C-alpha positions as CSV (number, residue, x, y, z in Angstrom):
1,M,-7.7,29.0,-3.0
2,K,-4.7,28.6,-0.7
3,K,-6.6,26.2,1.6
4,F,-7.6,24.1,-1.5
5,I,-4.1,23.9,-2.8
6,L,-2.8,23.1,0.6
7,S,-5.4,20.4,1.1
8,I,-4.5,18.7,-2.3
9,F,-0.8,18.8,-1.4
10,L,-1.6,17.3,2.1
11,F,-3.7,14.6,0.6
12,L,-1.1,13.6,-2.0
13,S,1.6,13.6,0.7
14,I,-0.5,11.3,3.0
15,T,-1.3,8.8,0.1
16,S,2.2,8.5,-1.1
17,Y,3.4,8.2,2.6
18,A,0.7,5.6,3.1
19,E,2.2,3.4,0.4
20,H,5.2,2.8,2.7
21,I,3.3,2.4,6.0
22,R,0.0,0.7,5.2
23,K,-0.2,-0.7,8.7
24,F,-4.0,-0.7,9.4
25,G,-6.7,-1.3,6.8
26,L,-10.5,-1.1,7.3
27,G,-13.1,-2.0,4.7
28,I,-16.0,-4.1,3.6
29,G,-16.4,-7.5,2.2
30,V,-19.2,-8.9,0.0
31,G,-19.9,-12.6,-0.3
32,V,-20.3,-15.4,2.2
33,P,-20.2,-13.8,4.7
34,T,-20.8,-10.1,4.1
35,G,-19.4,-7.7,6.6
36,I,-16.6,-5.5,8.0
37,S,-13.0,-6.4,7.4
38,A,-9.9,-5.1,9.2
39,N,-6.2,-5.9,8.8
40,Y,-3.1,-5.0,10.8
41,F,0.4,-5.5,9.4
42,L,2.9,-6.7,12.0
43,N,5.7,-6.3,9.4
44,P,5.6,-6.2,5.5
45,Y,5.0,-9.9,5.3
46,T,2.8,-10.9,8.1
47,S,-0.6,-9.5,9.4
48,I,-3.6,-10.2,11.7
49,D,-6.8,-10.1,9.9
50,A,-10.3,-9.9,11.5
51,F,-13.8,-10.0,10.1
52,L,-17.2,-9.2,11.7
53,S,-20.2,-10.1,9.6
54,Y,-23.8,-11.1,9.3
55,D,-24.7,-13.5,6.5
56,F,-28.0,-14.0,4.7
57,D,-29.1,-17.1,6.6
58,G,-29.3,-15.3,10.0
59,F,-25.9,-16.1,11.4
60,Y,-23.3,-13.8,12.7
61,N,-19.7,-14.6,11.9
62,I,-16.5,-13.5,13.7
63,R,-13.1,-14.6,12.6
64,M,-9.5,-13.8,13.1
65,D,-6.5,-15.1,11.0
66,Y,-2.7,-14.9,11.0
67,L,-1.6,-14.3,7.4
68,K,1.6,-14.6,5.4
69,H,1.9,-12.3,2.4
70,K,3.9,-12.9,-0.7
71,R,4.4,-9.6,-2.5
72,N,4.3,-8.9,-6.2
73,L,4.1,-12.6,-7.0
74,F,2.7,-12.1,-10.4
75,T,1.7,-9.3,-12.9
76,I,-1.2,-8.8,-15.2
77,D,-1.2,-5.7,-17.5
78,D,1.3,-3.8,-15.3
79,Y,-0.7,-4.5,-12.1
80,F,1.2,-6.4,-9.4
81,F,-0.7,-9.0,-7.3
82,D,0.0,-10.3,-3.9
83,I,-1.0,-13.7,-2.6
84,Y,-1.6,-14.4,1.1
85,Y,-2.5,-17.5,3.1
86,G,-3.0,-18.4,6.7
87,L,-4.7,-19.9,9.6
88,G,-7.2,-18.6,12.1
89,L,-10.3,-19.3,14.1
90,R,-14.0,-18.7,13.3
91,A,-17.0,-18.4,15.6
92,K,-20.5,-18.5,14.0
93,G,-23.8,-18.3,15.8
94,D,-27.5,-18.0,15.2
95,E,-29.0,-14.6,16.0
96,D,-32.2,-16.3,17.3
97,S,-31.6,-16.9,21.0
98,K,-34.1,-19.8,21.0
99,D,-31.8,-21.9,18.8
100,E,-28.5,-22.6,20.4
101,D,-26.7,-23.0,17.2
102,F,-23.0,-22.1,17.7
103,L,-20.1,-23.3,15.6
104,F,-16.4,-22.7,16.5
105,G,-13.3,-24.0,14.8
106,P,-10.1,-23.5,12.7
107,R,-10.0,-21.8,9.4
108,G,-7.6,-22.0,6.5
109,V,-7.6,-19.1,4.1
110,I,-5.9,-18.1,0.7
111,G,-6.4,-14.9,-1.2
112,V,-5.1,-12.8,-4.0
113,G,-5.2,-9.1,-4.3
114,H,-3.8,-5.7,-5.5
115,F,-2.4,-2.8,-3.6
116,W,-2.7,0.5,-5.5
117,K,0.6,2.5,-5.6
118,S,-1.2,5.9,-5.8
119,L,-3.8,5.2,-3.2
120,P,-3.7,3.3,0.2
121,L,-6.4,0.9,-1.3
122,E,-6.3,-2.9,-1.4
123,I,-8.9,-5.0,-3.3
124,F,-8.7,-8.8,-3.2
125,I,-10.7,-12.1,-3.3
126,E,-10.3,-14.8,-0.8
127,G,-11.6,-18.4,-0.2
128,A,-11.5,-20.3,3.0
129,G,-12.3,-23.6,4.4
130,V,-13.7,-23.8,8.0
131,F,-13.8,-26.9,10.1
132,S,-16.2,-26.5,13.0
133,I,-15.3,-28.7,15.9
134,W,-17.6,-27.3,18.6
135,E,-21.0,-27.4,19.2
136,E,-21.2,-29.8,16.2
137,T,-18.8,-31.0,13.5
138,D,-19.4,-29.2,10.2
139,F,-17.3,-28.0,7.2
140,D,-18.0,-24.6,5.5
141,V,-16.6,-22.9,2.5
142,E,-16.4,-19.1,2.7
143,A,-15.5,-16.6,-0.3
144,A,-15.6,-12.9,-0.5
145,L,-14.5,-9.9,-2.4
146,I,-13.0,-7.3,0.0
147,A,-11.8,-3.7,-0.3
148,R,-9.8,-2.0,2.4
149,W,-8.6,1.5,2.9
150,Y,-5.3,1.8,4.7
151,F,-4.5,4.5,7.3
């Protein structure tokens, strides 16, 4: 029983402390593309975001963005929402080595999300426009629902 109570106390201490730290988050994203998401806060208002994915048409997708965050920009039913925006790079390639499809270029992103106060959890939606400039010129739109747990 003592271990159980100590474990609960430790968990509550860590989650309330994580509200103030929230430096590194890891999670999953569902959409186009679907994959693994990571975010590292450089300070409370800027972060580096990375995403590694595989989408349904047989392409892998790797991207990295520099993001600016606007905290508590608006409220809906006592929930505070943050908005972020930024620029980055994306590389997208075909898993089939016979095809030499490879796209690389800049990416602009905007998203809106919510950090829970009681848990180190963030859930957000984002949309991005990607302009591929190498191996061919192309424009893609990406959108995803992403959840991350912060450590």
